[in-house]
N, C-alpha and C positions, 0 to 999 in steps of 0.2 A: 298401647305402645307396640310399634312394629318391631318384631324380633328379627326381621330380615331373613326369614326362612322360606318365603314364598318361592316355589319352584325348586328348592333344594331337595336333594335325594338323601334319605336317611334309612339305613338298615336297622331294624329293631328285632332282636331275638326275644323269644319267650313272650310273643305279642298276643297270645290268645286270651290272656286273663291278667288280672292284677296290675302291677306296675307297667308291664309291657303294653297292655291294652290301653291303659290311661295315657301313656306316652304317645302311642300311635294316634289316639283321639286328639290330643293336644297338638301334635304336629300337623295333622290333617286340617284342624281348625286354623292353623297358622298358614295354610296354603302349601305345605311341603308335600313332596311325593315320598311315600313310605313303602319300603320293602319290608313287609311284616312277615316274620317267620315263626314257626313252631313245628313240633313233631307231628301233631294231629292236624292235617290240612283241612279236613271237614269242619272241625271245631273252630279252627282259625277263621275260615271263611264266614262261618255264622257270626263270629264275634265282630269282625271288621266290616261286614257286608253293608251296613247302613249307617256308618259313622258320619256325623255332620261335618260340613266344612268344605272349602273350595279345593283342598288338596286331593291327591289320589292315593289309593292304597293298592299295592300288588301283594297278594298272599302267596307265600312260597313255603313248601315243606322243608324242614331242615332239622337235623340232629347235630347239635353244636360240637359233640365230641367225635363226630365222624368227619374227618377232613374233606373227604370227597363230597359228602353231602353239603358241607359249608361252601366249598368251591362252586358247586352247582347252583346253590341258592344265590350267591353273589353274582354269578354270571347271568342268571335269570333276571335278577334285578337290574343289572346293567343293560341287558337287552331290552328290558321294558322301559327304562327311564334314561339311559344314556350315560350314567356315571354314578359316583357315590361321593357325597359331601360329608356324611356323618354316619357314625356307627354307635348303636347303643347295645352293649353286651349285657343283657338282662337275664338270660336263661339261667335258672338255678333253683335250688331248694336247700333246706336245712335238715341235718340229721340230728335228731334229738336223742343223744345217747352219751353217757360218760365213756371215757376211753376204754375202761375194762369191759364194757359191753359192746364194743365195736369190733367187727371182724376185719381181717386184713383186706378183704375184697371191698368192704365199705370204705376203708381208708383210701384205697386206690381210686374208687369211683368218685369220692368227694374231691380229691386232688385233680382228677382228670376233668371233672365237670367245671370246677372253679377256674383252673389254669388253662386247659386246652379249650374250654368253652368260650373263653374270651380270645385267646391267642389265635385259634383257628379262624375266627371271624376277622380279626384285625389283619392278619397276614393275607387273607384272601382279598380283602378290600384295599390293601396298602397302596398298590400302584394307582388305583382309582382315586383314593384320597389324596395322593401326592399331586394329582392333576387338578385338584380343586383349589380355589383361592380362599376357601374358608373351611378347611378340613378339621373335623373334630371327632374324637372318640370319647365316649362316656362308659366307664365300667361301673355297673351297678353292683355295689359291694355291701358290706355290713359293718356296723360299729364294732362287731365282734373281731374284726381284723386287728384292732388295737386294744380291745378290751375283752379278752377271752372268757368263756363261760365253761365250767366243768360239765354242764348239762349238754353242751354242744362242742365237745372237745375237738373232734376232727374237723367239723365245719369251721370252727374258730381258726384252726391252723391253716386250712385251705384258703380261708378269706385273707389271712395275713400274707400268704404267698401271692395272692392276686394283687393285694395292695402294693407289695414290694415290686412286682412285675409292672404294675401300672406306672409307678414312679420311674422305673428304668425305661419304659417305653416313651414316657414324656421326654426324656433326654435323647433317646435313640431316634425318635421320629421327628423331633423338633427341626432338624435340618431340612426335612421335607415339608415343613410348614404344617405338620399335623399335630394338633393339640390333643393331649390325653389327660383326662381328669376322672375323678371318682365321686360318685354319690353314695354315701354310706348310710344304710338304713338301720333304724332301730326296729321296734315292733310295729309292723304294718298290717292292717286288717285285710288279709287275703284269704284265699281258699284254704291254705294250710292251717291257719288258726281256727277257721270255722270247723274243719275236720277234727282238730284236736279238742275243740269244745264238745262236739258230738260224741267223741269217744270217751270224754271225761265222765259222762253219766251223772252230771251234777243237776241239782234242782234249781240252780241259779239261772237267770236269764243270761243270754250271751253278753249283754252290756255289763251286768254285774260281775260275771266271770272275768271279762276282759279288764274291768276296772281293778279287780283284786290283783290280777297279774301285773298290771301297770304299777300299782302301789308296791308290790313285792320287788319289782325290778328298779324302783327308784325313778320312774319317769315323772319329771317335774310337772308336765301338763296333765297327768293323771288319766291318760287314755292311749289307745292304739292310734297310729297314724292312718291316713287314707291314701289310697293309691294315687289320687290326683295331687296330693300334697308332695309326693315324690316326683311326679311327672314335671312339675314346674321347674325345679332346679336342674333336672336332666335337660330339659329343653333350653333352659338359660345357658348351660354350658355349650350346647350345640350352636347357639346363636353367634353370628359374626360379631355381635356387640361384646362378646367375651373373648375377643381375639388376642388378648395379652395374658390369658389365664391358662396355664398348663401345669401338670403335676400337682394340682390342688385337690383337696377333699372337702366336700360339704357334708356335714352330718345332718340327717333328717331323722331325729329320734326323740323329739319331744323333751330334750334336756337330759337324756339318760346317761350320757357319757360321764365316766368318772376319771378319765385320764386328763392330763394337762396338755 
């Protein structure tokens, strides 16, 4: 199936690993031109340097909470490819801590990363998106936005703020023909979980350890998701074939959601 992304220009943040890298790989395979960004440029270049596919990838350093850095990254991408048709705001992390163990500075950092980490990129790209005939923004969020966890108290709150902002932006940017949607993740097998496994000091294999967590969290499919399983719905939202879809949220969590 042709997703009509050949030649389209898409900015992807947090592209050096995990979901961002899987999305970059998928887009390149579809023939898109990708402005892949991350803070560590050397690591990013190693990650995207030999991805297969007819598309092109331009690696650019960027710290999404630094507005000047974001503006420079978008300008660099436009200089390389001539415009922007899509944005994937993926840069992020989770803070595993109950509210009583969270400092004020950590609260500020989480809110800044989740809210400004998306808004800085969207507003930097906005005029270029408005010039596209198939403009699309995808904010990579988490099911936590609607289903908070005490173990991730501040991350849950920051995710909820991003989901609310995304819905607002879908209304605000619709007049410019810019669609704004959300892909909300459950537990995805990324470097964060691998590091947590290593620090757990368990005798279980990673697969056994992950399956036990999946059972504890009520994941219907009984396992963590894979980055490529997230990349597909992201790329689907970017496709012009999804041209009447905005303000929507797709859950990619193996059936973990408990809300209606």
